C-alpha positions in Angstrom: -0.8 29.1 34.1 -3.6 28.7 31.5 -6.9 30.6 31.8 -8.7 27.3 32.6 -6.1 26.4 35.2 -6.4 29.8 36.8 -10.2 29.6 36.9 -10.0 26.2 38.7 -7.7 27.5 41.4 -8.8 31.0 42.1 -11.8 30.2 44.3 -14.5 31.2 41.8 -17.0 28.6 40.8 -16.3 27.1 37.3 -19.1 26.3 35.0 -18.8 24.0 31.9 -21.3 22.4 29.7 -20.7 19.0 28.0 -21.6 18.9 24.3 -21.2 16.2 21.6 -20.0 17.4 18.2 -22.4 17.2 15.3 -23.2 13.8 13.7 -22.6 15.1 10.2 -20.7 18.1 8.7 -23.2 20.8 9.4 -22.2 22.6 12.6 -24.0 26.0 12.3 -27.2 24.9 14.1 -25.3 23.7 17.1 -23.1 26.8 17.2 -26.2 29.0 17.1 -27.7 27.1 20.1 -24.4 27.4 22.0 -24.0 31.1 21.3 -26.6 32.0 23.9 -24.1 30.8 26.5 -21.6 33.5 25.8 -20.8 35.3 29.1 -22.3 32.4 31.1 -19.7 29.7 30.7 -16.0 29.1 31.4 -15.6 26.3 28.9 -17.4 23.8 26.6 -16.4 20.2 27.3 -16.5 18.2 24.0 -17.1 14.5 24.0 -15.1 12.1 21.9 -17.3 9.6 20.0 -19.1 9.0 23.3 -21.0 5.7 23.6 -19.1 4.6 20.5 -21.3 6.8 18.3 -19.5 8.4 15.4 -19.5 12.2 15.5 -17.4 15.0 13.9 -13.8 15.1 15.1 -13.9 16.7 18.5 -10.6 18.3 17.7 -11.9 20.0 14.6 -15.1 21.1 16.3 -13.1 22.5 19.2 -11.2 24.7 16.7 -14.5 25.9 15.2 -16.0 26.6 18.7 -13.0 28.6 19.8 -12.8 30.6 16.5 -16.5 31.3 16.1 -17.6 31.6 19.8 -14.4 32.5 21.6 -15.1 30.0 24.3 -12.4 27.8 25.8 -12.7 24.1 25.1 -12.0 21.1 27.3 -11.3 18.3 24.9 -12.1 14.7 25.9 -9.7 12.2 24.3 -10.3 8.5 24.2 -7.6 5.9 23.9 -10.0 3.5 22.3 -10.0 5.1 18.9 -6.3 6.1 18.2 -3.0 4.4 18.4 -0.1 6.1 20.3 1.1 7.9 17.2 -2.3 9.4 16.5 -2.8 10.4 20.2 0.5 12.3 20.2 -0.3 14.0 16.9 -3.7 15.1 18.1 -2.3 16.4 21.4 0.2 18.5 19.6 -2.6 19.8 17.4 -4.6 20.7 20.5 -1.6 22.6 21.8 -1.2 24.4 18.5 -4.9 25.4 18.7 -4.5 26.7 22.3 -7.0 24.2 23.6 -6.8 24.7 27.3 -7.3 21.2 28.6 -7.7 17.6 27.7 -9.4 14.8 29.6 -7.8 11.4 29.4 -10.3 8.6 28.8 -9.6 4.9 28.4 -12.8 4.3 26.4 -15.0 1.2 26.4 -13.8 -1.7 24.3 -15.7 -2.4 21.1 -16.7 -5.8 19.7 -14.7 -6.6 16.5 -17.7 -8.3 14.8 -21.5 -8.4 15.2 -23.5 -11.7 15.4 -23.7 -11.8 11.6 -19.9 -11.7 11.2 -19.9 -8.1 9.8 -16.7 -6.2 10.7 -16.9 -3.2 13.0 -14.4 -0.7 14.3 -12.0 -2.2 16.7 -10.6 -0.8 19.9 -7.0 0.3 19.9 -5.9 0.9 23.5 -2.2 1.3 22.9 -2.4 3.1 26.3 -5.1 3.6 28.9 -6.1 6.8 30.6 -3.2 6.5 33.0 -0.7 6.1 30.1 -2.3 9.1 28.2 -1.8 11.3 31.2 1.8 10.4 31.2 2.1 11.2 27.5 0.6 14.6 28.0 3.2 15.3 30.7 6.0 14.2 28.4 4.9 16.4 25.6 4.5 19.4 27.9 8.1 18.8 28.9 9.2 18.6 25.3 9.7 14.9 25.2 8.4 13.4 22.0 9.8 10.0 22.5 11.7 9.8 19.3 15.1 10.8 20.6 14.7 14.5 19.8 13.3 17.2 22.0 10.3 19.3 20.9 11.3 22.8 20.1 7.8 24.1 20.8 6.1 21.9 23.4 2.4 22.3 24.2 1.0 23.5 27.5 -2.0 21.3 28.0 -3.9 21.0 31.3 -4.5 17.3 31.8 -7.7 16.0 33.5 -9.0 12.6 34.7 -12.4 11.2 35.2 -13.9 9.5 38.3 -17.2 8.1 39.5 -18.4 9.1 43.0 -21.2 6.6 42.8 -19.1 3.4 43.0 -19.7 1.1 45.9 -16.0 0.6 46.4 -15.2 4.3 47.0 -11.8 3.5 48.5 -10.7 1.8 45.3 -12.0 4.8 43.2 -10.0 7.2 45.3 -6.9 5.0 45.0 -7.2 5.1 41.2 -7.7 8.8 41.3 -4.5 9.2 43.4 -2.6 7.2 40.8 -4.0 9.4 38.0 -2.7 12.5 39.9 0.7 10.9 40.1 0.5 10.2 36.4 -0.2 13.9 35.7 -3.9 14.7 36.2 -4.4 18.3 37.4 -8.2 18.2 37.7 -10.9 15.6 37.9 -14.3 15.5 36.2 -16.9 13.1 37.5 -19.8 11.0 36.3 -23.2 12.6 37.2 -24.3 12.7 40.8 -27.9 13.0 41.9 -27.7 13.5 45.7 -25.7 15.8 48.0 -24.4 13.1 50.3 -22.7 11.1 47.6 -21.1 14.2 46.1 -19.9 15.5 49.4 -18.3 12.2 50.5 -16.3 12.1 47.2 -15.5 15.8 47.3 -13.9 15.4 50.7 -11.6 12.8 49.2 -10.7 14.9 46.2 -10.1 18.0 48.3 -7.8 15.9 50.5 -5.8 15.0 47.4 -5.7 18.8 46.6 -7.1 18.4 43.1 -9.9 20.6 41.6 -13.1 18.7 41.4 -15.6 19.4 38.5 -18.8 17.6 39.5 -21.0 16.1 36.7 -24.6 17.2 36.8 -27.1 15.5 34.4 -30.6 17.1 34.1 -33.2 14.6 32.9 -35.4 15.2 29.9 -37.8 12.3 29.9 -39.0 9.5 32.2 -37.6 7.0 29.7 -34.2 8.6 30.1 -34.3 8.1 33.8 -35.4 4.5 33.5 -32.7 3.8 30.9 -30.0 5.1 33.2 -31.3 3.1 36.1 -31.5 -0.1 34.1 -28.5 0.1 31.9 -25.8 1.9 33.8 -24.7 -0.1 36.9 -22.2 2.5 38.0 -25.1 4.8 38.8 -27.0 2.2 40.9 -27.1 4.4 44.0 -29.4 6.8 42.1 -32.0 4.2 41.1 -34.5 5.2 43.7 -34.3 8.9 42.7 -34.5 8.0 39.0 -37.5 5.7 39.6 -39.4 8.7 41.0 -39.7 10.1 37.5 -41.8 7.1 36.3 -45.0 8.0 34.4 -44.2 11.7 34.5 -44.9 13.8 31.4 -41.8 15.3 29.7 -42.5 18.9 30.8 -42.9 17.7 34.4 -39.6 15.7 34.2 -37.7 18.7 32.8 -39.0 21.1 35.3 -38.5 18.9 38.3 -35.0 17.9 37.2 -33.9 21.5 36.6 -35.0 22.5 40.1 -33.3 19.4 41.6 -30.1 20.2 39.7 -30.1 23.8 40.8 -30.6 22.8 44.4 -27.7 20.3 44.1 -25.4 22.9 42.5 -26.2 25.5 45.1 -25.7 23.3 48.1 -22.5 21.8 46.7 -20.8 25.0 45.6 -18.7 25.2 48.8 -17.4 21.7 48.2 -16.2 21.7 44.6 -14.3 23.7 42.1 -17.1 23.7 39.6 -19.7 21.9 37.6 -19.9 20.2 34.2 -23.5 20.1 33.0 -24.0 17.0 30.9 -26.2 17.0 27.8 -27.5 13.4 27.9 -28.3 13.2 24.2 -29.1 16.8 23.4 -27.9 20.2 24.6 -31.2 22.0 25.1 -31.7 21.0 28.8 -28.1 21.6 29.7 -28.2 25.0 28.1 -31.4 25.8 30.1 -29.8 24.8 33.3 -26.6 26.7 32.6 -28.6 29.9 32.0 -30.6 29.4 35.2 -27.5 28.8 37.3 -25.4 31.6 35.8 -26.8 34.4 37.9 -26.6 32.3 41.0 -22.9 31.3 40.8 -21.6 34.9 41.2 -22.8 34.7 44.8 -21.2 31.3 45.4 -17.6 30.6 46.3 -15.7 27.3 46.1 -12.5 26.4 48.0 -9.3 27.6 46.2 -6.9 24.8 45.4 -3.2 25.0 46.0 -0.2 22.6 45.9 1.1 20.2 43.2 -2.3 19.3 41.8 -3.1 22.9 41.0 -0.1 23.3 38.7 -0.2 22.9 35.0 1.0 19.6 33.7 
């Protein structure tokens, strides 16, 4: 059992922070900012060209983070940007680098051209998230799919994503159940902003006996809150809460959101395996929240997870 897997199942509250790799090749400034989290986190969750914005390879930055900071990495992997051959190659590289976990993402489709006819990157999608979970399991079992067994298979902990905010929660739970059957060993969610929404979904995840890492998104500005409310339909249930930040100054938004997030995390600690603090465009607020929550989590316990979903893939 990997260290990440052990942390998820032992009953101690897990804390991750979501970070996007740098836009260019300079990584020292971001490493310096993340270094203050040593001793406060269980892992850094690295995004993979989130929102179709080009960043440094998450796999390369994961290796840098582990080497320089000694922090475990949870690596997001999108099926949008790689064919099946490249996905397998990167998964083997992740195993060789001792990356503890990968999160399988389908990734949004991209338009092949803009209105002026200029070519853009195209979506690949040889497989979707369900298919990628199965590929991780095959590689872990030493099955490369080329007629020859792997002599040194990886030991990757596979994760899935879910959205507790969807109106059709039954459908979301059904999809999650299929992802578990495909090989998911933990689930990481989109952000939640109220206790009731989180607890309803947590009850479903706990019934499926899979560790639940709840997404927490602190808000930096009123414009960020209004953008989420207007542009992200899947977070529609949070619109009333998001609208309450209208016309607030940045410092007021930051302070209120931090306190709200801390209250959420404290009240939900008994229902989940841990939290993934999302950066939302920049890591400063997520870092602040992680440092504020760190001394509190030692006093909090989450329910230990047992059964098939707690095993490594």
